[in-house]
N, C-alpha and C positions, 0 to 999 in steps of 0.2 A: 712791494711796490704799492699795492693798494692799502689804503688806510681803513681796512675793514677787518673785523674778526672772522674767524673761521665760520662761526654760526651765521654771520651776515652774508658771507659769500655763498655758503651752502643754501641758504634760503633763497637768495636772489637767483642762483643757478637753477634750483628746483623749480622756481616760478618760470624761468625761461625755458626749462625743459618740459613744462606742461603740468607739473604737479599743482594741486590746489588744496586749500583747507576749507572745509565747509562746516557749517554749524548744523548739526542734526536738529530736527524739530523738537524744541523744548517741551511742547505739550505731550509729545509721544514719550519722552523720557522723564515724565513726572516733574515738569517744570525745571529741570536742571539741564543746562546747556552742555552738550558734548561736541567737541571739535574733532574732526576726522581728516586725516591726510588722504586725498584721493590720488592715485597714481595715474599718469597720462595713458590714455588709450586703453585703460583697463577698468573693469568693474570693481576690482579689489580695493578695499579700504583698510586702513590700519585701525587699531583699537582706539576707541574714543578717549579723548583727553579732556581735562578740565578747562584748559585755556587754549587759545589759538597758538600761542608760542610753544606750548608743550607739543601740540600736534605737528608743528613745523620741525621739531627736533627728530621726528621720525623720517625726515627726508634723507636721501643719501648724503654721506659725509665726503663730499667731493674734495675737501682740503686734506684729508688724511687717509682715505681709502683709495689705494692705487687703481682698483678696478673701476670705481665710480669716477675717478678723475679721467681715466681713459674714455669713459662713456661721454663726458662733456667735451673732451678733446676731439673725439670723432664728430660730435655734433658741430663744433666750431669749425673743424676742417671741412665739413660738408658745406657749410654756409660760405666761408671765405678762408681758404687755406693759407694764402699769402699773409693776410692780416693776422691770423692766429700765430704763425711762425714769427712775424715781426714783434708781436706783443711778447711772446715767449722769450725771444732774444733780449728784449728790453728788460724783462723781469729778471732773467739770469745774469745779464752783464751790464745793464744800465743803458744799453744802446743796441741798435740793430746793425747787423753786419752788411746790410744791403742785399742786393739781389745775388751777389756772388757767395754762395754757401758751399763750403767745402765739406767733404765727408767727415772731417774731424768735428766741424761745427754740428753737423747732423747727429753724429754720435753723442756729443755732449747734450744736445737737446733731447735725445732719447732718454737720457738719464735725469730729466727734470723731475723734481719732487711732485707729489700730488698737489700740494699747495700752489706750486708754480704753474702747473697745468690748469688748475682751477682758476687762478687769477687770469691767465691768458684767455681761457675759454669765456670767462665772464666779460672781459673787455671786448672780445670779439662778438659774442652773442648780444651783448647789451648795445653795441654800436649799431646794430641792424634795426633796432626797435625805433 
């Protein structure tokens, strides 16, 4: 549904989840810039990369990794569960079923792909900004 690549969605979601890329002090690294992905709420950093885009590639792969997609699904459901479900329905079927959700619909939504969950989470989390 979204006209974005996996990498674009992954980066956008990582930013919404609190990840950030910083440029380490070039003077300290002998005048060569190193970009590092910082994880949210942690002191941990990833290995320095030569470009900002390379550093963002270290972010979780929300579009393909089931565990990572569940992480952003949980974040979206915490912010606005109804909105997340409506977006997920639209991504899976092109429309929302409305407020009457059967057990069969719920079961089908539980089998959403990581990409579908990532798209719905992005749509939900980005709409609150």
